[in-house]
C-alpha positions as CSV (number, residue, x, y, z in Angstrom):
1,X,71.6,-76.8,-14.4
2,X,68.1,-75.4,-14.5
3,X,67.9,-72.2,-12.5
4,X,64.7,-70.4,-11.7
5,X,65.3,-66.7,-10.9
6,X,62.3,-64.9,-9.5
7,X,62.4,-61.1,-9.4
8,X,60.0,-58.2,-9.0
9,X,62.6,-56.0,-10.8
10,X,63.0,-56.6,-14.5
11,X,62.8,-54.8,-17.8
12,X,61.4,-52.4,-18.8
13,X,62.3,-51.0,-15.4
14,X,65.5,-49.1,-15.4
15,X,67.6,-49.4,-12.2
16,X,70.7,-51.1,-10.9
17,X,68.9,-54.2,-9.8
18,X,67.6,-54.8,-13.2
19,X,71.0,-54.2,-14.8
20,X,72.6,-56.6,-12.4
21,X,70.1,-59.3,-13.0
22,X,70.2,-58.9,-16.8
23,X,74.0,-59.1,-16.8
24,X,73.9,-62.1,-14.5
25,X,71.5,-64.0,-16.7
26,X,73.7,-63.2,-19.8
27,X,76.8,-64.6,-18.0
28,X,74.9,-67.8,-16.9
29,X,73.8,-68.3,-20.5
30,X,77.4,-68.0,-21.6
31,X,78.2,-70.8,-19.2
32,X,75.6,-72.9,-20.9
33,X,72.9,-73.0,-18.3
34,X,69.1,-72.9,-18.5
35,X,67.8,-69.8,-16.7
36,X,64.0,-69.1,-16.4
37,X,63.3,-65.6,-15.2
38,X,59.9,-65.1,-13.5
39,X,59.2,-61.4,-13.6
40,X,56.2,-59.0,-13.4
41,X,55.8,-58.8,-17.1
42,X,54.3,-62.3,-17.0
43,X,51.5,-61.3,-14.7
44,X,48.8,-58.6,-14.3
45,X,50.5,-55.7,-12.6
46,X,49.8,-52.4,-10.9
47,X,52.1,-49.5,-10.1
48,X,54.0,-49.6,-6.9
49,X,52.4,-47.0,-4.5
50,X,54.6,-43.9,-4.4
51,X,57.2,-45.3,-6.8
52,X,56.2,-44.5,-10.3
53,X,57.8,-46.7,-13.0
54,X,57.8,-49.9,-10.9
55,X,55.0,-52.3,-11.7
56,X,54.3,-55.1,-9.2
57,X,52.6,-58.5,-10.0
58,X,49.1,-58.7,-8.6
59,X,48.3,-62.0,-6.8
60,X,50.9,-64.0,-8.6
61,X,50.8,-67.2,-6.5
62,X,48.9,-69.4,-8.9
63,X,50.6,-68.3,-12.0
64,X,54.1,-68.5,-10.3
65,X,53.2,-72.0,-9.1
66,X,52.3,-73.1,-12.6
67,X,55.5,-71.7,-14.1
68,X,57.8,-73.2,-11.6
69,X,56.1,-76.6,-11.7
70,X,56.3,-76.6,-15.4
71,X,60.0,-75.7,-15.4
72,X,61.1,-78.0,-12.7
73,X,64.2,-76.0,-11.5
74,X,67.2,-77.6,-9.9
75,X,68.1,-74.3,-8.1
76,X,65.8,-71.5,-7.1
77,X,67.0,-67.9,-6.5
78,X,64.6,-65.2,-5.1
79,X,66.1,-61.9,-6.0
80,X,63.7,-59.5,-4.5
81,X,61.3,-59.1,-1.5
82,X,58.2,-58.0,-3.5
83,X,55.0,-59.9,-4.3
84,X,56.8,-62.3,-6.6
85,X,59.5,-62.9,-4.0
86,X,57.0,-63.6,-1.3
87,X,55.0,-65.9,-3.5
88,X,58.2,-67.8,-4.5
89,X,59.2,-68.1,-0.8
90,X,55.8,-69.6,0.0
91,X,56.1,-72.0,-2.9
92,X,59.4,-73.3,-1.6
93,X,58.4,-73.5,2.0
94,X,55.2,-75.4,1.1
95,X,57.2,-78.0,-0.9
96,X,60.2,-78.2,1.4
97,X,62.5,-76.8,-1.3
98,X,65.8,-75.0,-0.6
99,X,66.4,-71.6,-2.1
100,X,68.7,-68.6,-2.0
101,X,67.9,-64.9,-1.8
102,X,69.6,-61.6,-2.4
103,X,69.5,-58.2,-0.5
104,X,69.8,-55.7,-3.3
105,X,68.1,-52.6,-1.9
106,X,67.8,-51.0,1.5
107,X,64.0,-50.8,1.2
108,X,63.6,-50.2,5.0
109,X,65.4,-46.9,4.5
110,X,63.1,-46.1,1.5
111,X,60.0,-46.9,3.6
112,X,61.3,-44.7,6.4
113,X,62.1,-41.8,4.0
114,X,58.8,-42.0,2.1
115,X,56.3,-43.2,4.7
116,X,58.1,-42.7,8.0
117,X,57.9,-46.4,8.8
118,X,60.5,-47.1,11.6
119,X,63.6,-48.8,10.4
120,X,63.3,-51.5,13.0
121,X,59.9,-52.6,11.6
122,X,61.2,-52.7,8.0
123,X,64.3,-54.7,8.9
124,X,62.1,-57.1,11.1
125,X,60.0,-57.8,8.1
126,X,63.0,-58.4,5.8
127,X,64.7,-60.5,8.5
128,X,61.6,-62.7,8.5
129,X,61.6,-62.9,4.7
130,X,65.2,-64.1,4.4
131,X,65.3,-66.3,7.5
132,X,64.6,-69.6,5.6
133,X,67.1,-68.8,2.8
134,X,70.0,-71.1,2.4
135,X,72.2,-68.1,1.4
136,X,71.5,-64.4,1.4
137,X,73.7,-62.7,-1.2
138,X,74.8,-59.2,-0.4
139,X,76.9,-56.9,-2.5
140,X,79.4,-55.3,0.0
141,X,81.2,-56.2,3.2
142,X,79.6,-53.1,4.8
143,X,76.1,-54.3,4.1
144,X,77.0,-57.8,5.3
145,X,78.2,-56.4,8.6
146,X,75.1,-54.2,8.9
147,X,72.7,-57.1,8.3
148,X,74.6,-59.3,10.7
149,X,74.2,-56.7,13.4
150,X,70.4,-56.7,12.6
151,X,70.2,-60.4,13.2
152,X,70.3,-61.7,9.6
153,X,72.0,-65.1,9.0
154,X,73.5,-67.2,6.2
155,X,74.9,-64.1,4.5
156,X,77.1,-64.5,1.4
157,X,79.4,-61.7,0.1
158,X,78.6,-61.2,-3.6
159,X,80.0,-58.5,-5.8
160,X,78.8,-57.0,-9.1
161,X,80.5,-56.0,-12.3
162,X,80.5,-53.6,-15.3
163,X,80.3,-54.0,-19.0
164,X,83.7,-52.3,-20.0
165,X,83.0,-52.6,-23.7
166,X,79.7,-50.8,-23.6
167,X,81.1,-48.3,-21.3
168,X,84.2,-47.5,-23.3
169,X,87.1,-45.4,-22.1
170,X,87.6,-41.8,-23.2
171,X,90.9,-40.1,-22.2
172,X,89.1,-36.7,-22.3
173,X,85.5,-35.8,-21.7
174,X,83.8,-36.1,-25.1
175,X,81.1,-33.9,-26.6
176,X,77.6,-35.3,-26.4
177,X,75.5,-33.2,-28.8
178,X,72.1,-33.9,-27.3
179,X,73.2,-32.2,-24.1
180,X,74.1,-29.0,-26.0
181,X,77.0,-26.8,-25.1
182,X,77.4,-26.8,-21.3
183,X,79.6,-24.8,-19.1
184,X,82.3,-27.0,-17.7
185,X,83.0,-28.8,-15.4
186,X,80.0,-31.0,-16.0
187,X,78.8,-32.8,-12.9
188,X,76.6,-35.8,-13.6
189,X,74.1,-37.8,-11.5
190,X,72.5,-41.0,-13.0
191,X,69.8,-42.9,-11.1
192,X,66.3,-42.9,-9.8
193,X,65.1,-39.5,-8.8
194,X,63.7,-40.8,-5.5
195,X,64.0,-40.6,-1.8
196,X,66.8,-43.0,-1.1
197,X,69.2,-41.4,-3.6
198,X,69.6,-38.2,-1.6
199,X,69.9,-36.3,-4.9
200,X,69.1,-33.0,-3.2
201,X,72.5,-33.1,-1.6
202,X,74.0,-33.0,-5.2
203,X,71.6,-30.4,-6.6
204,X,72.2,-27.8,-3.8
205,X,76.0,-28.0,-4.1
206,X,77.6,-24.6,-4.8
207,X,80.0,-25.8,-7.5
208,X,81.0,-24.2,-10.9
209,X,79.9,-25.5,-14.2
210,X,76.7,-27.5,-15.1
211,X,74.8,-30.2,-13.3
212,X,73.2,-33.0,-15.4
213,X,70.7,-35.5,-14.2
214,X,69.8,-38.8,-16.0
215,X,66.8,-40.5,-14.5
216,X,63.2,-40.2,-13.5
217,X,61.3,-40.9,-10.3
218,X,58.7,-39.7,-7.8
219,X,60.7,-36.5,-6.8
220,X,61.4,-35.4,-10.4
221,X,58.7,-32.8,-10.8
222,X,59.4,-31.0,-7.5
223,X,63.1,-31.0,-8.1
224,X,62.8,-29.7,-11.6
225,X,60.8,-26.8,-10.3
226,X,63.3,-26.1,-7.5
227,X,66.4,-26.5,-9.8
228,X,65.5,-25.2,-13.3
229,X,69.1,-24.6,-14.1
230,X,69.9,-28.3,-14.1
231,X,70.0,-30.1,-17.4
232,X,67.4,-32.9,-17.0
233,X,68.0,-35.7,-19.5
234,X,65.4,-38.3,-18.4
235,X,65.9,-42.0,-19.1
236,X,68.3,-42.9,-21.9
237,X,69.1,-46.2,-23.7
238,X,72.3,-47.7,-22.3
239,X,74.4,-47.0,-25.3
240,X,73.4,-43.3,-25.1
241,X,74.0,-43.3,-21.4
242,X,77.5,-44.5,-21.9
243,X,78.1,-41.3,-24.0
244,X,76.7,-39.1,-21.3
245,X,79.1,-40.7,-18.7
246,X,82.0,-40.0,-21.1
247,X,80.9,-36.4,-21.5
248,X,81.1,-35.6,-17.8
249,X,84.0,-34.3,-15.8
250,X,82.9,-35.8,-12.5
251,X,80.1,-38.2,-11.4
252,X,78.5,-37.3,-8.2
253,X,77.0,-40.1,-6.1
254,X,75.2,-38.5,-3.1
255,X,73.3,-41.5,-1.7
256,X,74.0,-42.7,1.8
257,X,71.8,-45.8,1.6
258,X,73.0,-47.8,-1.4
259,X,74.0,-51.5,-1.2
260,X,76.4,-51.1,-4.1
261,X,76.0,-48.3,-6.6
262,X,76.5,-49.9,-10.1
263,X,76.4,-46.5,-11.7
264,X,79.7,-45.5,-10.2
265,X,81.4,-48.4,-12.0
266,X,79.7,-47.5,-15.3
267,X,81.0,-43.9,-14.9
268,X,84.5,-45.0,-14.0
269,X,84.7,-47.4,-16.9
270,X,84.4,-44.4,-19.3
271,X,87.1,-42.6,-17.3
272,X,84.9,-40.2,-15.4
273,X,85.9,-40.2,-11.7
274,X,83.4,-40.3,-8.8
275,X,82.7,-38.0,-5.9
276,X,80.9,-39.7,-3.0
277,X,80.4,-39.9,0.8
278,X,82.5,-42.6,2.5
279,X,79.5,-45.0,3.1
280,X,78.5,-48.5,1.9
281,X,78.7,-48.7,-1.9
282,X,81.4,-46.2,-2.5
283,X,83.6,-47.8,0.2
284,X,83.4,-51.1,-1.9
285,X,83.7,-49.6,-5.3
286,X,86.3,-46.9,-4.6
287,X,88.1,-48.3,-1.5
288,X,90.7,-50.9,-1.3
289,X,91.7,-53.1,1.7
290,X,94.7,-50.9,2.5
291,X,92.4,-47.9,3.0
292,X,93.4,-46.1,-0.3
293,X,90.8,-44.8,-2.7
294,X,90.9,-45.4,-6.4
295,X,88.8,-44.0,-9.3
296,X,87.3,-41.2,-7.3
297,X,87.2,-39.3,-3.9
298,X,85.2,-40.0,-0.8
299,X,84.6,-37.2,1.7
300,X,81.9,-36.2,4.2
301,X,82.1,-32.8,2.5
302,X,80.6,-33.8,-0.8
303,X,81.6,-30.4,-2.3
304,X,85.2,-31.0,-1.4
305,X,84.9,-34.5,-2.9
306,X,83.7,-33.0,-6.2
307,X,86.6,-30.6,-6.4
308,X,89.2,-33.3,-5.5
309,X,87.7,-35.8,-7.9
310,X,88.3,-33.5,-10.8
311,X,92.0,-34.0,-10.3
312,X,91.7,-37.9,-10.4
313,X,93.3,-39.1,-13.7
314,X,90.7,-40.6,-16.0
315,X,92.8,-43.6,-16.7
316,X,92.9,-44.3,-13.0
317,X,89.1,-44.4,-12.8
318,X,89.1,-46.8,-15.8
319,X,91.7,-49.1,-14.2
320,X,89.6,-49.4,-11.0
321,X,86.5,-50.3,-13.0
322,X,88.5,-53.1,-14.6
323,X,88.7,-54.8,-11.2
324,X,85.0,-55.7,-11.4
325,X,84.0,-58.5,-13.8
326,X,80.6,-59.8,-14.5
327,X,82.1,-63.2,-15.3
328,X,83.5,-63.4,-11.8
329,X,80.3,-62.2,-10.2
330,X,78.3,-64.9,-12.1
331,X,80.7,-67.6,-11.0
332,X,80.5,-66.4,-7.4
333,X,76.7,-66.4,-7.6
334,X,76.7,-70.0,-9.0
335,X,78.9,-71.2,-6.1
336,X,76.3,-70.0,-3.6
337,X,73.3,-71.7,-5.2
338,X,71.9,-74.8,-3.5
339,X,70.0,-77.8,-4.9
340,X,66.3,-77.2,-4.4
341,X,65.5,-80.7,-3.4
342,X,67.0,-81.3,0.1
343,X,67.6,-85.0,0.0
344,X,69.9,-84.5,-3.0
345,X,71.8,-81.7,-1.4
346,X,74.5,-82.0,1.1
347,X,75.6,-78.4,1.1
348,X,76.4,-75.6,-1.3
349,X,76.8,-76.6,-4.9
350,X,80.5,-76.1,-4.8
351,X,81.0,-78.5,-1.9
352,X,79.0,-81.5,-3.1
353,X,80.5,-84.7,-4.7
354,X,77.4,-85.5,-6.7
355,X,77.5,-84.1,-10.2
356,X,74.1,-82.5,-9.7
357,X,75.6,-80.5,-6.9
358,X,78.5,-79.0,-8.7
359,X,78.7,-75.2,-9.2
360,X,77.3,-73.9,-12.4
361,X,80.6,-72.8,-13.8
362,X,81.8,-76.4,-13.5
363,X,78.8,-78.0,-15.2
364,X,78.6,-75.9,-18.3
365,X,76.6,-77.7,-21.0
366,X,75.0,-76.7,-24.3
367,X,71.6,-76.1,-22.7
368,X,69.6,-73.4,-24.3
369,X,68.5,-70.5,-22.1
370,X,64.8,-70.1,-21.5
371,X,64.7,-66.5,-20.2
372,X,61.0,-65.7,-20.7
373,X,60.3,-62.6,-22.8
374,X,58.1,-59.8,-21.6
375,X,54.4,-60.3,-22.3
């Protein structure tokens, strides 16, 4: 199956969306499918206003059209709502092609926090973007319910996973020499230092030990000035980041606006438990249907969550992370794809009788992947 994946978030950007898509492509490759990633690195770009480190494609319509025409995809997935996403949406609508989309990030909340744009305006725009989609993939039940209440349709519940080999288990917090000798307990945050992460709620906590931050973003300079006692690590390669996770005593996830929170799984895979608010993301990662919490602690009092999480056994955090598989996530993704050409598609790929309409995981072939390298 030839799958075109269009995304405004791709390497060398460092964030959860990029990690999710890179892992997804890897799994689809392992199933033997041809995946063509159309990303900003293939176009002239400019920095996203107010969001340093994110480059957006400039006027990509013609170039995207040429790439998709040359590739001839059987299925089209639009992963993001940026310039490339809008261009791909227009391409599909002009040609009468079906496509799927994904809701990875609560950008209306980011726009509200950064520019004071009303949430209702942001969600109206996003609802318009996703309206023609044959399936909008969302990472948690909570986000799905929220979008339903805001008038979104054709929603599909799609989970994420974690690389449990890269993020290996440590029974005790290990020493990570580049961090130096730190007073324990070590409380860790990993992610963009930006508006939606609510990182200030972590940094102002009155808890013993040392706070460590891995990440960069638009709020970095001001927060460094306000919190000089914090150990700021910047952006690290993923193999080094795994060592930082394993060196921490607790991972603090202060965001209230995440759709999932992949960093929690990465931390838990190394054995480091999570402290978080009981909101979308943590509820999916830490919570179970019976209402219990595994791998960390959720509490509206984040400080209390930190203290309680320190008592969570590290093997329990690891076991909860093992519940999330990239292989399962990729197969679920494949089952939601639809054939781009309508007259050959009678429904979702897993519901059709024609061999061209079978899910990707049932049609594995020896096709070579064509993930286009960065220019």
